[in-house]
C-alpha positions as CSV (number, residue, x, y, z in Angstrom):
1,X,0.1,0.1,-0.1
2,X,2.4,2.8,-1.1
3,X,1.0,6.3,-1.1
4,X,0.1,8.0,-4.4
5,X,2.1,10.6,-6.0
6,X,0.1,13.8,-6.8
7,X,-0.2,14.9,-10.5
8,X,2.0,18.0,-10.1
9,X,4.9,15.9,-8.9
10,X,4.9,13.7,-11.8
11,X,4.9,16.8,-13.9
12,X,7.9,18.3,-12.0
13,X,9.9,15.0,-12.4
14,X,9.1,14.9,-16.2
15,X,10.4,18.6,-16.4
16,X,13.6,17.8,-14.3
17,X,14.7,15.0,-16.8
18,X,14.2,17.4,-19.8
19,X,16.5,20.0,-18.0
20,X,18.9,17.3,-17.5
21,X,18.8,16.3,-21.0
22,X,19.5,19.8,-21.9
23,X,22.7,19.6,-20.0
24,X,24.0,16.9,-22.1
25,X,25.5,17.0,-25.8
26,X,23.6,15.0,-28.5
27,X,25.4,11.7,-28.2
28,X,25.3,11.7,-24.3
29,X,21.5,12.4,-24.7
30,X,20.9,9.2,-26.5
31,X,23.1,7.2,-24.0
32,X,21.3,8.8,-21.0
33,X,17.7,8.1,-22.5
34,X,19.1,4.6,-23.1
35,X,20.2,4.4,-19.6
36,X,16.8,5.7,-18.3
37,X,15.0,3.0,-20.5
38,X,17.5,0.1,-19.0
39,X,16.7,1.2,-15.4
40,X,13.0,1.2,-16.0
41,X,13.4,-2.2,-17.5
42,X,15.3,-3.5,-14.4
43,X,18.4,-4.0,-16.6
44,X,20.7,-2.3,-13.9
45,X,23.9,-3.7,-15.4
46,X,23.3,-2.0,-18.8
47,X,22.1,1.2,-17.1
48,X,25.1,1.4,-14.8
49,X,27.4,0.7,-17.6
50,X,25.9,3.6,-19.7
51,X,26.2,5.8,-16.7
52,X,29.7,5.3,-16.2
53,X,30.4,6.0,-19.9
54,X,28.5,9.2,-19.3
55,X,30.4,10.2,-16.3
56,X,33.9,10.0,-18.1
57,X,32.3,12.3,-20.9
58,X,30.5,14.6,-18.5
59,X,32.4,14.3,-15.1
60,X,30.9,17.4,-13.4
61,X,27.1,16.5,-14.1
62,X,25.6,15.7,-10.4
63,X,22.3,14.2,-11.7
64,X,24.3,11.5,-13.4
65,X,25.9,10.3,-10.1
66,X,22.4,10.6,-8.5
67,X,21.2,8.1,-11.3
68,X,24.3,6.0,-10.6
69,X,23.3,5.9,-7.0
70,X,19.9,5.1,-7.9
71,X,20.9,1.9,-10.1
72,X,23.4,0.8,-7.5
73,X,20.8,1.0,-4.7
74,X,18.3,-1.2,-6.9
75,X,21.3,-3.7,-7.2
76,X,21.5,-3.5,-3.4
77,X,25.2,-2.3,-3.5
78,X,24.7,0.2,-0.8
79,X,28.3,1.2,0.0
80,X,28.5,2.1,-4.0
81,X,25.3,3.7,-3.8
82,X,26.2,6.0,-1.0
83,X,29.6,6.8,-2.6
84,X,27.6,8.1,-6.0
85,X,25.3,10.2,-3.8
86,X,28.2,11.6,-1.9
87,X,29.9,12.6,-5.4
88,X,26.6,14.0,-6.5
89,X,26.5,16.3,-3.1
90,X,30.0,17.3,-3.7
91,X,29.2,18.7,-7.2
92,X,25.9,20.3,-6.0
93,X,25.5,20.8,-2.2
94,X,22.0,21.8,-2.9
95,X,21.0,18.6,-4.7
96,X,18.0,17.7,-2.8
97,X,17.2,14.6,-5.1
98,X,21.0,13.3,-4.1
99,X,19.9,13.8,-0.3
100,X,16.6,12.2,-0.7
101,X,17.8,9.1,-2.6
102,X,20.5,8.6,-0.2
103,X,18.2,8.8,2.9
104,X,16.4,5.7,1.0
105,X,19.5,3.8,1.2
106,X,20.0,4.7,5.1
107,X,16.2,3.6,5.6
108,X,17.0,0.1,3.8
109,X,20.2,-0.1,6.0
110,X,18.1,0.5,9.2
111,X,20.1,3.6,10.0
112,X,17.3,5.8,10.4
113,X,19.1,8.6,12.2
114,X,21.2,9.1,9.0
115,X,18.1,8.8,6.9
116,X,16.2,11.5,9.0
117,X,19.4,13.9,8.6
118,X,19.3,13.4,4.6
119,X,15.7,13.6,4.3
120,X,16.0,17.0,6.2
121,X,18.8,18.1,3.7
122,X,16.5,17.1,0.9
123,X,13.5,19.0,2.1
124,X,15.6,22.2,2.9
125,X,16.9,21.9,-0.7
126,X,13.6,21.8,-2.5
127,X,12.4,18.4,-2.2
128,X,8.8,19.4,-0.8
129,X,6.7,16.5,-2.2
130,X,4.7,14.0,-0.6
131,X,7.1,11.1,-0.8
132,X,9.9,13.2,0.9
133,X,7.6,14.3,3.6
134,X,6.3,10.7,4.1
135,X,9.9,9.0,4.2
136,X,11.0,11.7,6.6
137,X,7.9,10.6,8.8
138,X,8.7,7.1,8.6
139,X,12.3,7.8,9.7
140,X,10.9,9.8,12.3
141,X,8.4,6.9,13.4
142,X,11.2,4.4,13.4
143,X,13.2,6.4,15.6
144,X,10.1,6.5,18.0
145,X,9.9,10.5,17.5
146,X,6.1,10.3,17.0
147,X,5.3,13.9,17.4
148,X,7.7,14.8,14.8
149,X,6.5,11.8,12.5
150,X,2.9,13.1,12.9
151,X,4.0,16.5,11.5
152,X,5.9,15.1,8.7
153,X,2.7,13.0,8.1
154,X,0.5,15.9,8.3
155,X,2.4,17.7,5.5
156,X,2.6,14.8,3.4
157,X,-1.0,14.7,3.7
158,X,-1.6,18.4,2.9
159,X,0.2,17.7,-0.4
160,X,-1.7,14.4,-1.0
161,X,-4.8,13.8,1.1
162,X,-5.6,10.4,-0.6
163,X,-2.2,8.7,0.7
164,X,-3.3,5.9,2.5
165,X,0.1,5.0,3.9
166,X,0.3,8.7,5.5
167,X,-3.0,8.2,7.1
168,X,-2.0,5.0,8.3
169,X,1.2,6.0,9.9
170,X,-0.1,9.2,11.2
171,X,-2.7,6.9,13.0
172,X,-0.1,4.5,14.3
173,X,2.0,7.5,15.5
174,X,-0.9,8.9,17.7
175,X,-1.9,5.3,18.9
176,X,2.0,5.0,20.3
177,X,1.2,8.5,21.8
178,X,-2.0,7.2,23.5
179,X,-4.0,9.7,21.3
180,X,-6.7,7.1,20.5
181,X,-9.3,9.4,19.3
182,X,-6.7,10.9,16.7
183,X,-5.6,7.5,15.8
184,X,-9.3,6.4,15.2
185,X,-9.8,9.4,13.1
186,X,-6.7,8.8,10.7
187,X,-8.0,5.1,10.4
188,X,-11.5,6.3,9.4
189,X,-10.1,8.5,6.9
190,X,-8.4,5.4,5.3
191,X,-11.9,3.8,5.0
192,X,-13.4,6.8,3.4
193,X,-10.6,6.6,0.7
194,X,-10.9,2.9,0.1
195,X,-13.3,1.0,2.4
196,X,-12.0,-2.3,1.1
197,X,-8.8,-1.3,3.2
198,X,-9.3,-3.1,6.5
């Protein structure tokens, strides 16, 4: 039961990809599109090979290292993934996407304190979408920072009121704090969105 991404976030992601493509030369654009297609098809080895070629041609493009980090994360090569995200951040300290993706690796490693730190950097650097607030809330929840988690899930719900996962974890956070009426209200919201979600 993953939360939904709202329509505007999808448009912003597509626009970001267009901007990234504009930064590359003609030959590199073709390779990058091939790399993204391979990533979508879960052909991670081909995607990473293409990215490595691109990084030789365009060594200062942070978004290439972000994509390489995503690919190696998908391959469960966590240390290599973190290295790629660190390289992207060293090239562009305000790269919110690099912080966001790095935080996801830390979450998978159950290093929720580091994930929280990275999600805070991501949000500070412009990653103000449902997914980042939800994921920050999830890290706070795992760290038993329930009041903070409620605040993050509340922002996620302001951005996407149909996010079942945000309602669920906001409810669970309230439940852990003994706020039973608030928890019940959250669970009732889930039933309004999808009555079959029991």
